[in-house]
C-alpha positions, 0 to 999 in steps of 0.5 A: 499499499502506498502512503499518501505522500507516495502517491503522484497526481499530475494536473494539466491546466492551472485555471480555476479548476486545476488551481482548486484540485491542486490546493485540496489535494496538496492539503491532503498530502498527495504529491502534485505536479502542475503543468501549464503553458503559461509562466505566470500560472506556473509562478502563481501555483508554485506560490499558492500550494506545495506543489511541483510546477512546470511550464510546457505543453501537457500533451507533449510526449517529450514533456510528459516523459521528462516530468514522470508522468509514467509514474502518475497514480492519476493524471488530470487534464483540465485546460480550456482545449477539449482536444488538448485534454484528450491527447494529454491524457492518451499520451499519459495513458500510453506512458503508463499513467494508472488513472486519467481524467479529462475535462471535455465540454464540446456536445459532440465530444461529450456523446462519445464518452463511452468511446473515449473511456473504452478505446482511449483508457479514460477513467473519467470525463467531466463535462462542467456544463452538464454537471452544473445543469444536472446539479441545478436540476436536483436543486430545483427538486426541493425548493428549500435545498441548497445542495443535492448529492446522489449516492448508491446510484440514485438509491439515496440522497444527501440534501443540504438545507437551511432552517428558517425561522418559520421552519417546523424543524426550528426549536425542535430536538432530533428526537421530536423530529424523527419520532414524533413527526414520523419522518424517516430521514437522518440528520447527519451534520449541523453547521451553526455559526460556521462550526460543524458537529454531528448531532445527538438526539437531544440536539435542539435545532436552531434557525439558521442552522445548516442541515445535512440529511440523508435517506431514500430518494423517495423518502424526501419528498414524503417527509417534506410533505409531512413537515409541510415543506414545500415540494411542489413539482416543477411546472414553469422555469425561466432561465436567463442566459443562453450558454451551454449550462442553460442548453443542458438544463433546458433539455433535461427540464423539458424531458421532465415535462416542464415548461421552460422559457429561455431569455437571451438578448444576443439575437444570433445565439437566441436563434441558435438555441431556438433551433437546438431546443425545439421544447423551450420558448426562446425570447430575445430580450434582457431578463429584467426587461422581460420580467417587467412585461410579465403579468403578476399571474405569470410571475406567480405561476413561475416555479424557478428562476435561474440566472446563467449569464457570464456576468456575475453582477447581473446574475445576482441582481436578477436573482434578487429581483426574482426572489423579491417577486416571490418565485420560490426557487432562485439560483444564480450562476457565480464565478468568483468564489470570493463573492459566494458569501454575499447571498448568505445573510438570509437569502434563499438564493442558491449560488453555483459556480461551473468551476467549483462543480467540476473540481468537486466532482474531479476531487471526489472521484480522484480521492476515492480512486486513491483511497481504493488503491489498498481497498476497493470498497470506496464507491464515491466520496464528497467533500463539503464546507471546505473539506470540514465534512466528508460523505464516503460511500463504502461497499461492503464485503465479507473481509470487513470487520464488525459485520453482523453486529447490532449497531448498539453494541459498537461504538463509532468515533467522535464526529463520525455517523453512519448515514444510511445503509443500502441493502438489495435496492432499499435504503435503511436509516440505521437504528440500534438493532440494525447491522452491517452485512456483506453486500451492503453499501453504507454512507458515512458522514465525517467531520474533520476525519479522512477515513480510508476504510470502513473499520476506521469509523469504529472507536475500537480500531482507533 
């Protein structure tokens, strides 16, 4: 088994995604090598994190050979060029890199995922726009959710939500919520005044708390209805901005039966989108001007507003206007991480960054691969709150310890929680008499721990 400081990760491209990956993976203790054509990017990366930086062509056989890419445990190409990323990964794969990950944005290339994986040896393909569109779509299913992640091939979900003053969860203990209110979900973690903790039965939920809940996908809608939280099906969605994210989002919403109105003020782009998506109404207009032309009835019948233009400030202003008009779900695209905090104080607006989504997906996949070098049990891994919270999906086999023992007879380490167990396609919220069994999938929440094996969650294996 390799130790972390022996595992080598190569990243081609020092843009926003590359920087985020390098900083997080270097912080985890892995050996990081960055390759970029621009000297200024290479210099800034060297000063930003504990990484080795090279200036050069990341697709060049000679360059990759010189920097030792043949020894890469993971090789990641995230430049702005799809072709460069594909060629970089192909060259690294042929040199001997174990796993390769490419950022591919072009719609035509993205449709050939299977070919690239099967024939060119790519381990993962990330389309940032598609990934962002799907994340927004998951957010739209629950008006109060600020993040939704999917585990166990869609059988279990993780939902992040903020507790408001008028929420039925406010001022109630977990015992009251789980037993008296009859919901079949588990609150795995609470963020309160920027501190993260695993709640206990007598923990009182407060207004302003950020909750992380896990459970079966179908249970969220049932439980939210019991709590009288909004779960209105999407019927009408308005999207401002006609880029690739909007294109993918409009497609999936139309397939689900929602009425989509897309507003793009650039005439040529509006024509292109109108021709590409037959099921959406495309308006050549400015979003705020279009709002002014809408009747109160039309606005009240709009379930969600998504601001997806290239201008952060415009997106925020349009999102705030939509929120002021009473639209239940408002999402704003934002590029600059430093501005994410603008919307936190009492606003219901969800902000989303394409770069952050892509980096999170690659980071989770990379860390699951690295953790699985010695143990194939790690299925997926998500890092939240800048790494303070991790959710890890483990596949359990007969070699794992502490199986077939009631959970009440086992002791978990502090700030670790077993979120749910998936068995034979069913999602179980674990109680004292439940047991872990071979063939199960277990979702584990950890705070300030980095767990590699399932047995690491138990106190008797510290």
